N, C-alpha and C positions, 0 to 999 in steps of 0.2 A: 049873408056872408059879407064881412068887411071888405073894403076896397083893396086893402093891402093883401088880404088873404086871397082875394080873387086874382090879383096880379101875380102872386106867388104861384097860384094854381095854373094860371095861363102860361107863365114862364116855364113851369115844370113840363107842361104839355109841349111847348115849343122847343125846349132845349133838351128834354130827356125822352119823353114818350114818343114823339114823332121820329127823332133820329133812331131810336131803338127799333121802332116799328119798321122804318124803311130798311134798316140794316137786316132785321129778321126776314123781311120779305125778299130782299136781294139774296141772302144766304140760302134760303130754302126754295126760292123760285127761279133764280137766275144763275146762281153760282154753279158751275159745272163740277161734277164729281172728279176727284183725283185719286188715282190708284198708285200704290207704293210698292215697288219691287226692291228687295234687299239682296245685297251681295257682299261677301266678305272674303278677304284674301290677305296674304302676307308675302313678303319677299324672303326667299330662302337662298342660302349659299351652299352649294353642293360641296361636300367634303369627302374625298376618296380615302378610304381607310386601308391600312395594310391588312393582309390576310390574318395575321395574328390578332389584330384588333377586332376583326370581324368574328373570329372564332371565340374570342374571349368576351364578346359582347360589350366591349368598352367604347366602341365607335358610335358616333351619332350620324344619322342620315343627313342632317342639315342643321344650320343655325340661322337665327334671324339676323338680317342685315339692316340695322336700324337706320343707317345713313341713307340707304337706298329707299327705305320706306318714307323717310322725310322728303326725298326728291319726288317720290310718287305722290305723296300727299299734296305737294305744291302743284305737280303736273295735272292732277285731276281738276284742280280749280283754275287752271290756266286758260288763256285764250287759245292756245294751240290745241288743247283737248276739245274745246268747244268747236273749233273749226273742223277738226277731224270728224267728230260725231255729226256735225252739220252736213259735211260732204257725204257721209255714208247714209244718213237717215233723213236728210232734209229737216233738220231740227226746228227751223223757223215755222214750217207748216205744222209740225207736230204740236208745238206749243200754241199755235194760233187756231186750233180746231174749234174751241167753243166760240160760236158766232155771237151769242147774246151774253157774254161774260167779259166785259171790258176790264173789270178789276183784276181778275186772276189770269186771263189769257194774255198772250204776248202779241205785240204788234209786229207782223212779219216784215214791215218796212223799216224797222228800227235798226240803228247801226250795231256793229259787232260788240261795242262796249256795253250797250244795254242788254244784248243777248248774254254776255258773260255774267252780268249782274243777275239776270233772271235765272241763268243756269245755277248760280250759287244758291239761289233761293229754292230751287227745285231739287238739287242734289245735296243732301246732307251727309257730311263725312264725320265719322267717329273713329278717331285714331288714338291708339294706346302706344305711346312712345316707348314704354317699358318693354312690351312684348312685340312691338312692331306690327300688331294686327290692325287692319283697316277694314271698316264696315261702312257700306254706303246704303242710304235710303234714297231711291230714285223715284221721283214722282212724275206722272204724266196723266193725260186726260182719258186714256184707255189703258187697260191692262196689258195688251200686246205691245203698246208703245213703251210702257214702263220697262217691260222685260227686254225689249230690243235695245233701249238706251243702256240698261245695266250690262247687257252682253257686250255692247260696243265699248263701254268703259273698260270692261275686263279685258277685251281683246287689245285695245290701244295701250292699256297698262302693261300687258304682257310684251307688246312690241317695244315699249320704252325700256323695260327691264332687259330684254334681249339686246337692245342697242347699248345699254350700259355695260352688259357683259362683253359685247364685242369690243367696246372701247378699252375695257380693262385688259382683255386678252391682247389687244393690239399694243398697249403700253408695255406689257410684260415681254412680248415676243419681238418687238420692233428691233431692239439692239441685237438680239441673237440672230434674227433673220438677216440683218445687214452684215454681220460677221460671216454668216453662212454664204451669202451671195458673193462676198469678196473672196472667200476661200474657193468657191466654185469657179470664179473667174480666174484666179491664180492657177488652179488645177487645169483648166482648159488651156490657158496660155502655155503652161509647161508641157502639156501633151502635144499641143500644136507645134511648139518649138522642136520637140524630139521627133515628131513626124516629119517636119520640114528637113531636119538634119538627115534622117534616113532616106528621104526622097532625093536629096541633093547628092549624097555620097554613095547611094545605092548599097549601103551597108546597114544591115539590120542591127547587128551587135558587133561593134569594132573589137571588143575584147576577144570574142571567139575568132574573129578574122585575124587578129594579131597573133593569137596562139597558132593558127595555121601557118601564117607567114613566118613566124619564128621557127616552126618545125622545118620549113623549107630552107631557111637560112642556116640553121644548125646542120642540116643534111649537106648543104653546099660546102660549108666550112669543113665538115668531116671529109668530104670528097677531095677538097683542096689539100688538106693535110695528107691524105693518102697519096695523092698525086705527087706532092713534093717529096714524100718519102721514096716513092718509086723512082722519081727523077734523080734524087741524090744517089740511090743505089746504082742506077744505070750509069751515072757519070763516073762513079768510082770503078765500075767494072768495064767501062768502054770509053771511047773517045767522044769529043764534041761533034765529030762529023757523023756520028751514028744517027741515022734517020729517026730512030725511036726517041732520041733526045729532043729533036725538033718537034716531034709529034707531042711529047709530054709537055714541052714548053708551051706549045699552042693550046693544049688542053688546060694548062694552068691559067693562061690568059683568058680563056673562055669562062672557066669557073670563077676567076677573080672578077671578071666583068659582070657576071650574073650576081655575084655576091654584092658588088657595088650597087647594082640596080636594086636589089632587095633591101640593102641597108639604106639607100636613098628614100625608100618608101617609109622608113621609120624616122627619117630626118637625121640619120647618123652619118651621112656622107660629109666629106670635108668641104663641099661647096655651099654649105648652109642648109637651113631648114626651109622647106617649101610649104605652101599652104595646104597641100594635100598629103603631107607627111603623116604617117600613122601616129606619131607622137602628138601632133597637133589635133588630129581627128579623135584620138583617144582622150586627150585632155578636154576637148569640147564635149565629147559624149559623156564623160564623167561629170562635167559641170551641169549639163542638161539633166542627167540622171539624178544628181543631188537636188536640183531644183524641183524635179518631179516628186521625189520622195518627201521633200519638205512641204510641197503643196498638198500631197496626199495626207501627210500627218496633220497639217493645218485644217484640211477639209474634215477629217475624222473628228478632230477636236471641236470644230465649229458645229458639226452635225450633232455631236453629243450635247454640246451646250444648247443647241436649238431644241433638241428633244427634252432636255431638262426644263427649258423655258415653257415648252408646250405643256408639260406635266403641271408646272406651277400655274399656268393659265387655266388648265382644266380644274384645278383646285379652287379657282376664283369664279367658277361658273355660278350664275344666279338664275333663278327661275321664279315664276309667280305661282304660288300654291293657293288655290281657292278652297277655303274650308266651308264656304257657303255659296252654292251656285245661285244664279239669279232666280229668285222666287217669283211665281206667277200669282198675283193677287186675284182673289175672287170677289172681294167687296171693296168699295171705296172707303178710304180712311180719311181723306181730306176733301175739302176744307173741314176742319173741326168746327162745325156750325155752332153748337151750343157753347163751346169754349170761346169762340170769337164773339158771339152775341153777348155772353156774360162780360167779357172784357170791355166791349163797347159800352154796354149798359153801365158798368162800374165807372168807366172813364167819364162819360157824359154826366152821370149823376154827381160825381165829385166836382166836376167843373161847375155844374149848376149850383150845387150846394155852396161852393166857395164864392161864386158870384153873388148868391143871395146873402150870405153872411157879410160880405163886403158892403153890399148895398144897404142892408139894414143897419150896419155899424155906422156908416157915414150918415145915414138918415137920422139915427138917434142922436148923434153928436150935433147935428145941425138943428 
């Protein structure tokens, strides 16, 4: 064998055969088996249909929410998801289980950034933006661990969608709830003011009380008129010295005094209107009653608006629909030893061949 052929043969063994042999030994003797669990889901938006639509069969139960699926796609790959799963399952120790596999196992003392990178290599995401379907292939070194991680991803994704739903509902109902709170506050103030008025005046309904007082006043005025008529008739038929005239005059004074007292209650006396006059009380009562009616109308309107906002919020309800529950693997799919060995063999062979061609090309020219 010529010297250059011997050198080529030795270089082949050194740069191709030995690396391929070491790689094959590691893959088949040291590399730990990896099990893959698959889970698939999509984000759905609940749509409430009218009874006519339900009977006619024109309504749909839900529709895909692509924007939420985009958010979920990014969330699954995020550091927040990794931290949540790590807190629930001790992810570092799960990925560090193979003690004799430094290539594929994870270093439990590594920082969170490296754990996130390792997570992205172990959790493959297949996302169809057109349909909003998301499917995951979750790998771990034992089948139960792969299933547990897949279930935890599904649970945390559902929590995220519920959080998005709560935020959307809060945005829809915030203004309506503020209006309702203000209407309730106005209604309480109006009722308290009316209650305070009744407690102060000791009158439940001034209108009814005024009607009673007016009846008394009309009766007194009628008695006064009858007494005047009787007095006039007596004066025409007798003299001023008649004791009955003095008695009737005294009766007129008493009735007139009582009428003045009753009229003063209504603020109709000639000495001005007092604070407790019925006219003042009635005006204040009507003012408070108008305020109460306005507050009640505002409350009913705000309540109707809030109910409408709640219905709109319900129509924006989102939920996570799993069309593929986490599967339990029975055999290891990874690492794909033959595929990796073939790729390594091809890679080192191409490098060796390229180096050999370069070497002989330079040698022939020199």
